[in-house]
PDB file with SEQRES, HELIX, SHEET and CRYST1 records, atoms N, CA, C and O in Angstrom:
SEQRES   1 A   62  MET ILE LYS THR ILE MET GLN VAL ARG GLU GLU PHE SER          
SEQRES   2 A   62  ALA SER GLY ILE SER ILE ALA SER TRP ALA ARG ASP ASN          
SEQRES   3 A   62  HIS PHE SER PRO ASP LEU VAL TYR ARG ILE LEU LYS ASN          
SEQRES   4 A   62  ASN LYS ILE PRO GLN ARG GLY GLU SER HIS LYS ILE ALA          
SEQRES   5 A   62  ILE LYS LEU GLY ILE LYS GLU GLN LYS LEU                      
HELIX    1 AA1 ILE A    5  SER A   15  1                                  11    
HELIX    2 AA2 ILE A   19  ASP A   25  1                                   7    
HELIX    3 AA3 PRO A   30  ASN A   39  1                                  10    
HELIX    4 AA4 GLY A   46  LEU A   55  1                                  10    
CRYST1    1.000    1.000    1.000  90.00  90.00  90.00 P 1           1          
ATOM      1  N   MET A   1      86.049 106.377  89.075  1.00  0.00           N  
ATOM      2  CA  MET A   1      85.580 107.556  89.786  1.00  0.00           C  
ATOM      3  C   MET A   1      86.346 107.716  91.101  1.00  0.00           C  
ATOM      4  O   MET A   1      86.500 106.762  91.864  1.00  0.00           O  
ATOM      5  N   ILE A   2      86.803 108.890  91.342  1.00  0.00           N  
ATOM      6  CA  ILE A   2      87.557 109.195  92.561  1.00  0.00           C  
ATOM      7  C   ILE A   2      86.586 109.311  93.733  1.00  0.00           C  
ATOM      8  O   ILE A   2      85.520 109.915  93.615  1.00  0.00           O  
ATOM      9  N   LYS A   3      86.968 108.725  94.859  1.00  0.00           N  
ATOM     10  CA  LYS A   3      86.150 108.765  96.074  1.00  0.00           C  
ATOM     11  C   LYS A   3      86.699 109.835  97.020  1.00  0.00           C  
ATOM     12  O   LYS A   3      87.869 110.212  96.943  1.00  0.00           O  
ATOM     13  N   THR A   4      85.844 110.308  97.898  1.00  0.00           N  
ATOM     14  CA  THR A   4      86.308 111.181  98.959  1.00  0.00           C  
ATOM     15  C   THR A   4      86.816 110.313 100.118  1.00  0.00           C  
ATOM     16  O   THR A   4      86.505 109.124 100.194  1.00  0.00           O  
ATOM     17  N   ILE A   5      87.583 110.906 100.998  1.00  0.00           N  
ATOM     18  CA  ILE A   5      88.055 110.180 102.167  1.00  0.00           C  
ATOM     19  C   ILE A   5      86.858 109.727 103.006  1.00  0.00           C  
ATOM     20  O   ILE A   5      86.873 108.630 103.563  1.00  0.00           O  
ATOM     21  N   MET A   6      85.823 110.566 103.098  1.00  0.00           N  
ATOM     22  CA  MET A   6      84.631 110.213 103.853  1.00  0.00           C  
ATOM     23  C   MET A   6      83.929 109.005 103.232  1.00  0.00           C  
ATOM     24  O   MET A   6      83.439 108.143 103.962  1.00  0.00           O  
ATOM     25  N   GLN A   7      83.872 108.926 101.922  1.00  0.00           N  
ATOM     26  CA  GLN A   7      83.253 107.787 101.251  1.00  0.00           C  
ATOM     27  C   GLN A   7      84.027 106.494 101.566  1.00  0.00           C  
ATOM     28  O   GLN A   7      83.428 105.450 101.823  1.00  0.00           O  
ATOM     29  N   VAL A   8      85.333 106.580 101.541  1.00  0.00           N  
ATOM     30  CA  VAL A   8      86.152 105.400 101.832  1.00  0.00           C  
ATOM     31  C   VAL A   8      85.905 104.945 103.263  1.00  0.00           C  
ATOM     32  O   VAL A   8      85.751 103.749 103.509  1.00  0.00           O  
ATOM     33  N   ARG A   9      85.866 105.873 104.208  1.00  0.00           N  
ATOM     34  CA  ARG A   9      85.609 105.529 105.605  1.00  0.00           C  
ATOM     35  C   ARG A   9      84.229 104.874 105.766  1.00  0.00           C  
ATOM     36  O   ARG A   9      84.069 103.910 106.515  1.00  0.00           O  
ATOM     37  N   GLU A  10      83.237 105.418 105.045  1.00  0.00           N  
ATOM     38  CA  GLU A  10      81.879 104.846 105.104  1.00  0.00           C  
ATOM     39  C   GLU A  10      81.847 103.445 104.492  1.00  0.00           C  
ATOM     40  O   GLU A  10      81.134 102.573 104.986  1.00  0.00           O  
ATOM     41  N   GLU A  11      82.612 103.223 103.426  1.00  0.00           N  
ATOM     42  CA  GLU A  11      82.682 101.900 102.816  1.00  0.00           C  
ATOM     43  C   GLU A  11      83.288 100.885 103.789  1.00  0.00           C  
ATOM     44  O   GLU A  11      82.801  99.759 103.895  1.00  0.00           O  
ATOM     45  N   PHE A  12      84.336 101.278 104.490  1.00  0.00           N  
ATOM     46  CA  PHE A  12      84.915 100.382 105.490  1.00  0.00           C  
ATOM     47  C   PHE A  12      83.883 100.052 106.559  1.00  0.00           C  
ATOM     48  O   PHE A  12      83.738  98.894 106.949  1.00  0.00           O  
ATOM     49  N   SER A  13      83.180 101.045 107.023  1.00  0.00           N  
ATOM     50  CA  SER A  13      82.180 100.848 108.066  1.00  0.00           C  
ATOM     51  C   SER A  13      81.056  99.925 107.581  1.00  0.00           C  
ATOM     52  O   SER A  13      80.636  99.027 108.310  1.00  0.00           O  
ATOM     53  N   ALA A  14      80.575 100.139 106.370  1.00  0.00           N  
ATOM     54  CA  ALA A  14      79.469  99.366 105.836  1.00  0.00           C  
ATOM     55  C   ALA A  14      79.869  97.919 105.519  1.00  0.00           C  
ATOM     56  O   ALA A  14      79.052  97.006 105.636  1.00  0.00           O  
ATOM     57  N   SER A  15      81.112  97.721 105.124  1.00  0.00           N  
ATOM     58  CA  SER A  15      81.560  96.377 104.724  1.00  0.00           C  
ATOM     59  C   SER A  15      81.938  95.506 105.897  1.00  0.00           C  
ATOM     60  O   SER A  15      81.963  94.281 105.780  1.00  0.00           O  
ATOM     61  N   GLY A  16      82.232  96.121 107.028  1.00  0.00           N  
ATOM     62  CA  GLY A  16      82.649  95.349 108.192  1.00  0.00           C  
ATOM     63  C   GLY A  16      84.123  94.970 108.163  1.00  0.00           C  
ATOM     64  O   GLY A  16      84.598  94.256 109.045  1.00  0.00           O  
ATOM     65  N   ILE A  17      84.851  95.445 107.152  1.00  0.00           N  
ATOM     66  CA  ILE A  17      86.288  95.189 107.063  1.00  0.00           C  
ATOM     67  C   ILE A  17      87.004  96.309 107.799  1.00  0.00           C  
ATOM     68  O   ILE A  17      86.747  97.488 107.556  1.00  0.00           O  
ATOM     69  N   SER A  18      87.902  95.936 108.698  1.00  0.00           N  
ATOM     70  CA  SER A  18      88.632  96.966 109.430  1.00  0.00           C  
ATOM     71  C   SER A  18      89.698  97.588 108.548  1.00  0.00           C  
ATOM     72  O   SER A  18      90.202  96.961 107.616  1.00  0.00           O  
ATOM     73  N   ILE A  19      90.029  98.816 108.856  1.00  0.00           N  
ATOM     74  CA  ILE A  19      91.072  99.519 108.115  1.00  0.00           C  
ATOM     75  C   ILE A  19      92.404  98.797 108.298  1.00  0.00           C  
ATOM     76  O   ILE A  19      93.167  98.645 107.344  1.00  0.00           O  
ATOM     77  N   ALA A  20      92.681  98.357 109.512  1.00  0.00           N  
ATOM     78  CA  ALA A  20      93.945  97.655 109.784  1.00  0.00           C  
ATOM     79  C   ALA A  20      94.023  96.349 108.994  1.00  0.00           C  
ATOM     80  O   ALA A  20      95.080  96.013 108.459  1.00  0.00           O  
ATOM     81  N   SER A  21      92.917  95.614 108.917  1.00  0.00           N  
ATOM     82  CA  SER A  21      92.897  94.366 108.153  1.00  0.00           C  
ATOM     83  C   SER A  21      93.141  94.638 106.672  1.00  0.00           C  
ATOM     84  O   SER A  21      93.932  93.948 106.029  1.00  0.00           O  
ATOM     85  N   TRP A  22      92.454  95.653 106.133  1.00  0.00           N  
ATOM     86  CA  TRP A  22      92.654  96.016 104.728  1.00  0.00           C  
ATOM     87  C   TRP A  22      94.119  96.374 104.483  1.00  0.00           C  
ATOM     88  O   TRP A  22      94.713  95.944 103.495  1.00  0.00           O  
ATOM     89  N   ALA A  23      94.690  97.157 105.381  1.00  0.00           N  
ATOM     90  CA  ALA A  23      96.082  97.574 105.231  1.00  0.00           C  
ATOM     91  C   ALA A  23      97.010  96.375 105.201  1.00  0.00           C  
ATOM     92  O   ALA A  23      97.864  96.273 104.320  1.00  0.00           O  
ATOM     93  N   ARG A  24      96.854  95.468 106.150  1.00  0.00           N  
ATOM     94  CA  ARG A  24      97.711  94.278 106.182  1.00  0.00           C  
ATOM     95  C   ARG A  24      97.517  93.421 104.937  1.00  0.00           C  
ATOM     96  O   ARG A  24      98.494  92.926 104.375  1.00  0.00           O  
ATOM     97  N   ASP A  25      96.271  93.236 104.497  1.00  0.00           N  
ATOM     98  CA  ASP A  25      95.987  92.441 103.296  1.00  0.00           C  
ATOM     99  C   ASP A  25      96.637  93.031 102.048  1.00  0.00           C  
ATOM    100  O   ASP A  25      96.959  92.308 101.105  1.00  0.00           O  
ATOM    101  N   ASN A  26      96.827  94.352 102.049  1.00  0.00           N  
ATOM    102  CA  ASN A  26      97.402  95.034 100.894  1.00  0.00           C  
ATOM    103  C   ASN A  26      98.866  95.429 101.110  1.00  0.00           C  
ATOM    104  O   ASN A  26      99.436  96.206 100.344  1.00  0.00           O  
ATOM    105  N   HIS A  27      99.457  94.875 102.170  1.00  0.00           N  
ATOM    106  CA  HIS A  27     100.884  95.068 102.470  1.00  0.00           C  
ATOM    107  C   HIS A  27     101.255  96.531 102.739  1.00  0.00           C  
ATOM    108  O   HIS A  27     102.309  97.008 102.318  1.00  0.00           O  
ATOM    109  N   PHE A  28     100.360  97.232 103.453  1.00  0.00           N  
ATOM    110  CA  PHE A  28     100.624  98.598 103.880  1.00  0.00           C  
ATOM    111  C   PHE A  28     100.631  98.671 105.404  1.00  0.00           C  
ATOM    112  O   PHE A  28     100.067  97.808 106.078  1.00  0.00           O  
ATOM    113  N   SER A  29     101.266  99.694 105.933  1.00  0.00           N  
ATOM    114  CA  SER A  29     101.272  99.937 107.363  1.00  0.00           C  
ATOM    115  C   SER A  29      99.881 100.419 107.797  1.00  0.00           C  
ATOM    116  O   SER A  29      99.402 101.429 107.282  1.00  0.00           O  
ATOM    117  N   PRO A  30      99.223  99.723 108.729  1.00  0.00           N  
ATOM    118  CA  PRO A  30      97.916 100.187 109.211  1.00  0.00           C  
ATOM    119  C   PRO A  30      97.972 101.617 109.752  1.00  0.00           C  
ATOM    120  O   PRO A  30      97.047 102.400 109.537  1.00  0.00           O  
ATOM    121  N   ASP A  31      99.053 101.955 110.452  1.00  0.00           N  
ATOM    122  CA  ASP A  31      99.201 103.294 110.992  1.00  0.00           C  
ATOM    123  C   ASP A  31      99.186 104.355 109.895  1.00  0.00           C  
ATOM    124  O   ASP A  31      98.564 105.405 110.055  1.00  0.00           O  
ATOM    125  N   LEU A  32      99.862 104.086 108.790  1.00  0.00           N  
ATOM    126  CA  LEU A  32      99.920 105.024 107.689  1.00  0.00           C  
ATOM    127  C   LEU A  32      98.548 105.178 107.019  1.00  0.00           C  
ATOM    128  O   LEU A  32      98.156 106.286 106.656  1.00  0.00           O  
ATOM    129  N   VAL A  33      97.835 104.085 106.861  1.00  0.00           N  
ATOM    130  CA  VAL A  33      96.486 104.145 106.275  1.00  0.00           C  
ATOM    131  C   VAL A  33      95.567 104.964 107.171  1.00  0.00           C  
ATOM    132  O   VAL A  33      94.817 105.807 106.680  1.00  0.00           O  
ATOM    133  N   TYR A  34      95.618 104.726 108.483  1.00  0.00           N  
ATOM    134  CA  TYR A  34      94.801 105.515 109.418  1.00  0.00           C  
ATOM    135  C   TYR A  34      95.133 107.006 109.299  1.00  0.00           C  
ATOM    136  O   TYR A  34      94.231 107.844 109.292  1.00  0.00           O  
ATOM    137  N   ARG A  35      96.422 107.336 109.207  1.00  0.00           N  
ATOM    138  CA  ARG A  35      96.813 108.743 109.099  1.00  0.00           C  
ATOM    139  C   ARG A  35      96.289 109.386 107.827  1.00  0.00           C  
ATOM    140  O   ARG A  35      95.871 110.544 107.843  1.00  0.00           O  
ATOM    141  N   ILE A  36      96.308 108.643 106.720  1.00  0.00           N  
ATOM    142  CA  ILE A  36      95.791 109.180 105.450  1.00  0.00           C  
ATOM    143  C   ILE A  36      94.296 109.450 105.573  1.00  0.00           C  
ATOM    144  O   ILE A  36      93.811 110.493 105.134  1.00  0.00           O  
ATOM    145  N   LEU A  37      93.565 108.505 106.173  1.00  0.00           N  
ATOM    146  CA  LEU A  37      92.118 108.660 106.270  1.00  0.00           C  
ATOM    147  C   LEU A  37      91.704 109.709 107.312  1.00  0.00           C  
ATOM    148  O   LEU A  37      90.571 110.189 107.295  1.00  0.00           O  
ATOM    149  N   LYS A  38      92.612 110.055 108.202  1.00  0.00           N  
ATOM    150  CA  LYS A  38      92.300 111.054 109.221  1.00  0.00           C  
ATOM    151  C   LYS A  38      92.713 112.454 108.791  1.00  0.00           C  
ATOM    152  O   LYS A  38      92.128 113.439 109.243  1.00  0.00           O  
ATOM    153  N   ASN A  39      93.703 112.549 107.933  1.00  0.00           N  
ATOM    154  CA  ASN A  39      94.330 113.821 107.589  1.00  0.00           C  
ATOM    155  C   ASN A  39      93.491 114.721 106.683  1.00  0.00           C  
ATOM    156  O   ASN A  39      93.603 115.943 106.773  1.00  0.00           O  
ATOM    157  N   ASN A  40      92.658 114.156 105.818  1.00  0.00           N  
ATOM    158  CA  ASN A  40      91.870 114.919 104.845  1.00  0.00           C  
ATOM    159  C   ASN A  40      92.713 115.651 103.820  1.00  0.00           C  
ATOM    160  O   ASN A  40      92.253 116.627 103.228  1.00  0.00           O  
ATOM    161  N   LYS A  41      93.937 115.200 103.601  1.00  0.00           N  
ATOM    162  CA  LYS A  41      94.798 115.749 102.561  1.00  0.00           C  
ATOM    163  C   LYS A  41      95.295 114.581 101.701  1.00  0.00           C  
ATOM    164  O   LYS A  41      95.819 113.599 102.226  1.00  0.00           O  
ATOM    165  N   ILE A  42      95.132 114.690 100.408  1.00  0.00           N  
ATOM    166  CA  ILE A  42      95.507 113.607  99.511  1.00  0.00           C  
ATOM    167  C   ILE A  42      97.032 113.592  99.342  1.00  0.00           C  
ATOM    168  O   ILE A  42      97.623 114.601  98.956  1.00  0.00           O  
ATOM    169  N   PRO A  43      97.668 112.447  99.632  1.00  0.00           N  
ATOM    170  CA  PRO A  43      99.130 112.348  99.521  1.00  0.00           C  
ATOM    171  C   PRO A  43      99.605 112.503  98.076  1.00  0.00           C  
ATOM    172  O   PRO A  43      98.889 112.160  97.135  1.00  0.00           O  
ATOM    173  N   GLN A  44     100.804 113.016  97.918  1.00  0.00           N  
ATOM    174  CA  GLN A  44     101.372 113.274  96.603  1.00  0.00           C  
ATOM    175  C   GLN A  44     102.509 112.331  96.208  1.00  0.00           C  
ATOM    176  O   GLN A  44     102.777 112.156  95.019  1.00  0.00           O  
ATOM    177  N   ARG A  45     103.194 111.709  97.208  1.00  0.00           N  
ATOM    178  CA  ARG A  45     104.363 110.892  96.890  1.00  0.00           C  
ATOM    179  C   ARG A  45     104.473 109.687  97.822  1.00  0.00           C  
ATOM    180  O   ARG A  45     103.793 109.581  98.843  1.00  0.00           O  
ATOM    181  N   GLY A  46     105.352 108.801  97.421  1.00  0.00           N  
ATOM    182  CA  GLY A  46     105.756 107.686  98.266  1.00  0.00           C  
ATOM    183  C   GLY A  46     104.679 106.658  98.555  1.00  0.00           C  
ATOM    184  O   GLY A  46     103.725 106.489  97.794  1.00  0.00           O  
ATOM    185  N   GLU A  47     104.858 105.983  99.667  1.00  0.00           N  
ATOM    186  CA  GLU A  47     103.940 104.915 100.087  1.00  0.00           C  
ATOM    187  C   GLU A  47     102.538 105.457 100.306  1.00  0.00           C  
ATOM    188  O   GLU A  47     101.561 104.784  99.978  1.00  0.00           O  
ATOM    189  N   SER A  48     102.420 106.659 100.852  1.00  0.00           N  
ATOM    190  CA  SER A  48     101.108 107.270 101.076  1.00  0.00           C  
ATOM    191  C   SER A  48     100.368 107.458  99.759  1.00  0.00           C  
ATOM    192  O   SER A  48      99.155 107.263  99.687  1.00  0.00           O  
ATOM    193  N   HIS A  49     101.099 107.835  98.724  1.00  0.00           N  
ATOM    194  CA  HIS A  49     100.510 108.017  97.408  1.00  0.00           C  
ATOM    195  C   HIS A  49      99.978 106.675  96.873  1.00  0.00           C  
ATOM    196  O   HIS A  49      98.886 106.625  96.308  1.00  0.00           O  
ATOM    197  N   LYS A  50     100.733 105.612  97.048  1.00  0.00           N  
ATOM    198  CA  LYS A  50     100.296 104.270  96.621  1.00  0.00           C  
ATOM    199  C   LYS A  50      99.031 103.857  97.357  1.00  0.00           C  
ATOM    200  O   LYS A  50      98.126 103.272  96.762  1.00  0.00           O  
ATOM    201  N   ILE A  51      98.965 104.157  98.640  1.00  0.00           N  
ATOM    202  CA  ILE A  51      97.777 103.835  99.433  1.00  0.00           C  
ATOM    203  C   ILE A  51      96.573 104.603  98.931  1.00  0.00           C  
ATOM    204  O   ILE A  51      95.485 104.042  98.797  1.00  0.00           O  
ATOM    205  N   ALA A  52      96.762 105.896  98.651  1.00  0.00           N  
ATOM    206  CA  ALA A  52      95.667 106.735  98.151  1.00  0.00           C  
ATOM    207  C   ALA A  52      95.118 106.188  96.844  1.00  0.00           C  
ATOM    208  O   ALA A  52      93.904 106.188  96.641  1.00  0.00           O  
ATOM    209  N   ILE A  53      95.974 105.729  95.966  1.00  0.00           N  
ATOM    210  CA  ILE A  53      95.529 105.146  94.696  1.00  0.00           C  
ATOM    211  C   ILE A  53      94.756 103.862  94.962  1.00  0.00           C  
ATOM    212  O   ILE A  53      93.691 103.651  94.383  1.00  0.00           O  
ATOM    213  N   LYS A  54      95.271 103.016  95.818  1.00  0.00           N  
ATOM    214  CA  LYS A  54      94.610 101.726  96.129  1.00  0.00           C  
ATOM    215  C   LYS A  54      93.245 101.949  96.783  1.00  0.00           C  
ATOM    216  O   LYS A  54      92.304 101.196  96.535  1.00  0.00           O  
ATOM    217  N   LEU A  55      93.143 102.977  97.611  1.00  0.00           N  
ATOM    218  CA  LEU A  55      91.865 103.297  98.274  1.00  0.00           C  
ATOM    219  C   LEU A  55      90.874 103.930  97.298  1.00  0.00           C  
ATOM    220  O   LEU A  55      89.669 103.921  97.552  1.00  0.00           O  
ATOM    221  N   GLY A  56      91.364 104.476  96.191  1.00  0.00           N  
ATOM    222  CA  GLY A  56      90.502 105.112  95.217  1.00  0.00           C  
ATOM    223  C   GLY A  56      90.263 106.583  95.461  1.00  0.00           C  
ATOM    224  O   GLY A  56      89.336 107.170  94.903  1.00  0.00           O  
ATOM    225  N   ILE A  57      91.107 107.188  96.303  1.00  0.00           N  
ATOM    226  CA  ILE A  57      90.948 108.632  96.578  1.00  0.00           C  
ATOM    227  C   ILE A  57      91.859 109.464  95.682  1.00  0.00           C  
ATOM    228  O   ILE A  57      91.845 110.694  95.743  1.00  0.00           O  
ATOM    229  N   LYS A  58      92.643 108.797  94.859  1.00  0.00           N  
ATOM    230  CA  LYS A  58      93.530 109.499  93.925  1.00  0.00           C  
ATOM    231  C   LYS A  58      93.637 108.659  92.658  1.00  0.00           C  
ATOM    232  O   LYS A  58      93.667 107.430  92.718  1.00  0.00           O  
ATOM    233  N   GLU A  59      93.694 109.331  91.514  1.00  0.00           N  
ATOM    234  CA  GLU A  59      93.840 108.655  90.239  1.00  0.00           C  
ATOM    235  C   GLU A  59      95.279 108.257  90.016  1.00  0.00           C  
ATOM    236  O   GLU A  59      96.203 108.969  90.407  1.00  0.00           O  
ATOM    237  N   GLN A  60      95.464 107.102  89.380  1.00  0.00           N  
ATOM    238  CA  GLN A  60      96.805 106.686  89.029  1.00  0.00           C  
ATOM    239  C   GLN A  60      97.152 107.300  87.684  1.00  0.00           C  
ATOM    240  O   GLN A  60      96.437 107.107  86.701  1.00  0.00           O  
ATOM    241  N   LYS A  61      98.245 108.036  87.646  1.00  0.00           N  
ATOM    242  CA  LYS A  61      98.702 108.640  86.387  1.00  0.00           C  
ATOM    243  C   LYS A  61      99.529 107.614  85.629  1.00  0.00           C  
ATOM    244  O   LYS A  61     100.378 106.934  86.206  1.00  0.00           O  
ATOM    245  N   LEU A  62      99.276 107.512  84.349  1.00  0.00           N  
ATOM    246  CA  LEU A  62     100.011 106.541  83.531  1.00  0.00           C  
ATOM    247  C   LEU A  62     101.212 107.141  82.913  1.00  0.00           C  
ATOM    248  O   LEU A  62     101.942 106.460  82.193  1.00  0.00           O  
TER     249      LEU A  62                                                      
END                                                                             
């Protein structure tokens, strides 16, 4: 099930895991993850697209 950006932000808040920590643990730039979660636009390509899939805000196409 695809999540909204707001749902992802709420999950981070509820879990106590920081966005920066999650980003580093998943080998992503914390700055880029913050920008994706702030922008309210789902990325279409590149590293941002990979982050969106990992966060669950975009489906991975096979």
